[in-house]
C-alpha positions, 0 to 999 in steps of 0.5 A, a space after each residue: 161724367 160724360 156730360 157735355 157742356 151746354 151749347 153756348 149762344 153766339 154773340 150777335 154783332 152789334 147792329 149799325 145805327 138806323 142812320 147808317 142802314 141803306 137799302 141795296 136799291 139806294 146803293 145801286 142807284 148811287 153806284 150807277 150814277 157815278 160809275 161813268 165818272 171812274 175814268 174821267 178823273 179831273 173832268 167831272 163837272 162841279 154840279 155832279 160832285 155837289 160843290 158849287 163853283 165860285 168862279 162861275 157865279 161870282 168873281 168874288 171869294 167873299 160874299 157881300 154880307 160878310 164884307 159888310 159885316 167886316 167893314 161894320 166891325 172895323 169902322 165901328 171899332 175905329 169910331 168907338 176908339 176915337 170917341 173914347 180917346 176924345 172923351 178921356 180926361 187927358 189934361 196934363 196935371 197942373 204944376 203946383 207952385 210952392 214958395 221956394 225954400 231957402 237953404 237955411 230952413 232945410 238945415 
């Protein structure tokens, strides 16, 4: 019984999804683009990092559309609350006057 076992097939490593596959050329271009910034920590302009600087464009941190929406919601809800309170029937209940009962009737 000197039979040798059949060779096992090696399991292949799973291939990465198509979105993760990058060509070496694209990777090298990105490395060259950012290689000069390695020693300039903290001094890199905002345009290179891909983020816009809010202070350069506008001194406001909240955009006008968001501010208008916030005001619309706050003022609108206040107006609706005023209208709701004004239209509620909050008249105090009228007191019904009953004829006074004498002590003799209760006994």
